[in-house]
Each structure stands twice: as C-alpha cells, then as structure tokens.
N, C-alpha and C positions, 0 to 999 in steps of 0.2 A: 110375742112368738110366737116368728115363723121357720126356725134354726132348727134340726136337727144335726147328734152326733152319732153317733151309732156305730161299739163297742163290735167285732166277730170273735168267736170265743168256742170252745170244743167243753168238753169236760171231760177237765185229766182222765188220760187210760194210760198204766200202768202198761206197755208195752204197743199203743198205737202210739204215745205220745210221744220228743221231741229225739223218731227214733236215730233223726244223725248226729243227735249229742250222748251215743253211747255208745262207748266211751264218750268221752271220760264217767258218765251219771251210769248207774243201774240203770233200766226198766223204771224203780219203781221211784229213783232218784230226779229221772229227768219227768216223772209227769208232777214233783213234787215243786219242781225248778217254773213248771210252766203256770201251776199255777198262784205262783211269786209275778210271777212276770205282769199273765192274769186284770188281777190285786192293783199291781203299778202300775200297770195302764189305767186300767177301770177308774184310779183315785187324781194320774196326770189327765184325764176324757172330763171330768165332775171339774175341771181349775177353771174351762173354755165358763165360760160368761155369758149370759143368757139366749142359749141357746135348750130347744128338752136334750136327755141324756135321756138315751136307750142300751142294750144291754139284744145281741141278736144272737142267742143258743143253740146249742147241736151236740149232744144228737138232741133230738123232739120230745123224750122221755123226761129230759134234766129238767127243770122248766124249778121242781124242788131246790136239789144242786142250788145252781146259781142264785132263787128268791131267795140264801141260808146265805150266802156272799156279796150281791151289789149292794152297795152304796146307795146315801139312806137321798131319791127321789130318778133314781135312777126305775120304764117300765126293760118289758126284758117280753121278747115276740118271736118265738122261735125261727130256726134259718130252715129251706122250704125254698127244696128242689132237688136234684139229679146228681148237678153239680157247686163245683165252688162256678160256675159263670151267675146256677141260674140263682143258685146262693144266692150271691153280689144285689141282680137284677134283681128278687123278688122282696128284699132285704125293703132292697132304696124304692121303690115300684108300693112297696106298703107304707113309708112315714109321706112319701109324698103324696098316695090317700086320704091321708092323715091331716093331710094339708096343709106340713108343709112344704116351703119352698126357696126351700134351699138345706141342701140332706149332704150330709159328711160318711165318708164307714171309710171304720179304720181298723189295724191287726190289731192284736192285744199282747202284740212279742215283738216289744221297742216301748218298751215303758221309758228307754232316756230321749226319748224325741220330746226334742223342745214342741216348750206349750208357746210359742215364738207365734211356729212352721200349722199349729192345728189352727189360729189364734188366726191367721192369712189365708190358710182355703178358707173357709166361709169371709173373709172380709174381700176374698177378691174375686169371688166370685159375682160382686154387682160388675165387675167390669167383661168376663171372664164369663169361655160356659159350662168349661169341666177343670177342675181344678187336680194337684194330678201331685198325687208325695215318689218322684223317684224312686227306685230302691237301689239297693246297689250291686243286685244281684239280676236286674233285669227287667222285675215288678215292681212294684209300688207297695209300698202301705197305705198310701190311703189315696178316694178318691172319694170328692162330689160335685156335687154337678144345679144346678136350680130347674132342672127339667126333665123324665124320667126322660136316655137315652137307654134302649132298650139293645143296639143296635151296640152299645160299645164290650160282651157281654159274652157276643156270640162270638160260634170260632175264631173262640183263644186260649191258647194253648199252656192254661196254663198250669202249672210251678211249670215253670223252662224261664231260660231266660230270654223266653222272648212274647214275653208278656207287654211290656213296655214301648217295645218298639209294633206290635200288632195294635194295642186300644191308638195309640196314638194318628198308624195308619188310618183308624177307623173316627179320631175324629175327624180324619185332616177329605175323606169321603163324605161327607155332615153337615162341613165344614164347619165346623163351632173351636170356639179361641180358645183354648186351653193356657192354665198359665199353673206355669212345671214352680211346682217347691224344692228348695233341696234335698241334697240325693241322702235318708237312713238309710237304715237298718235294721229289720229281725233279727231278733236268736234260731237262727237253727242252724252253724252248721262253729263247730271246731277254733274258727277265727274268727264270729262273730260274739263268742264268749270271749275268750280274751278281750275284743275292743271292747265287747260291754268292764270287763276289769277295770280298760283301761279307765271309763267314760266316771267309773264311781270313785277312781280313790281323787278326779278329780273332785265330783261334785257326787260325795255319797249318799244326801240328800235326797240327786234323783229318780232313787227308787230306793228307796230301805226297806224292805221284803224279798226282796232281790236279793242287795246285798249284801244284808244278812245270813239269808236262805248260804250264800258262796265261801261269809264265813267258821260260818256251819262247818257246811261239807271240805270247806280243805284243812281247820282241823281236826276233824270228826278219819 
C-alpha cells in the first residue's frame, strides 16, 4: 500500500464551528451539524479501497475526542502549524516521510462528494503531479500529489476565492502537471446548505447522519 488518504478535521466547538451557518443554526446546532458532516465524510473516505486512511485533527489536545469516533482502521495525526497552509503542508509531509508515494488530503465538510472523484484523485496521480478538487467558491476540497511540494502552500490567501488560482499559478511556476477534478462544494454558507438538502433528496444514503440531523432539526 503506497497511497494515503487524509481527512482534515477540527473538533466541533459552539461559537467556533460553522459560524457562517448561524443563522439558521444556533452555535450549538452548527457544531452538532458539523459533527454529522465529519462523520459522514469519514465514512465516505473509508470506502476508498487500497489506501491508508488517516484523520488529521485539530487542536492538538483533541486526540481523545477523535479517537472515540474515527472508523476502524483510521490512524490519527495532529495538525501542526500556524495557519492552514502550514497545517496542510505538515500533514502531507508526515505521510510522505512515512513512505507513502501518493497522498491525498480532503476536507471534512463535503460528505456528498462522489466516491468516484476520490478514486480518480489517486488514479490520475499515475499521469499527473497534482490532483486538485475544484471548489465552487474559489477554494479546493481536495489536493493530492506524489511528491511533497511545499511551495503550493506558501503565499496563498487562505479562506478566500483566490486559493485555486494562486495554487494553479504555483503549479505553473513549478512546471507541475495538474489534473482538475470536477467542481464540488463544502457546506459553509446558506446556499451550500440548500444544495446539500437538494442532493440528499435525490440520494438520502449519501450522508445519512447529516440527513437525519437536518430532518430532526427541521421538525424541532
């Protein structure tokens, strides 16, 4: 096994988690909702065959929290770094240092992402240097590579609509071949929540915990 799939996640905390979804959620509800997103995303990641599964967690002191909820077979590593770029770079570097030759890191709040996209991210690394999951908001939901490229995480305006364009610019400077995966979304704002609801109407099994939470929330 030479491939590793990493899900990056933060411990849900009221007032710190999914704040752009408040309203319609309260701070407590937003944290509970994210927990469902995360659990469904971990289940999705676990369905990718032939790879090591890993959860990179934050904050560093949250190991026991995540140990109690990760699926069987997942390993745990803490996220290390001052900002998102450093945390992503250090997480990827950790897996390469452990001998993996294809490493993909994905977010934890897009549980309806088609499994085929994740499988393709690894498959295309046979032919490309980088796999990039194109977010609808200018960010990316996934990045994969077969060799550590720290420059892809430097001088990026994280949490902005410039992330993809700046990352692609860096790839061009480094002469890296990029495979662009189809566009998908994280559930960050009200419009994303509406899209999620629509997707779950079409395919209720895509994110069962999230769907159950939304039904309960709507009824209450």
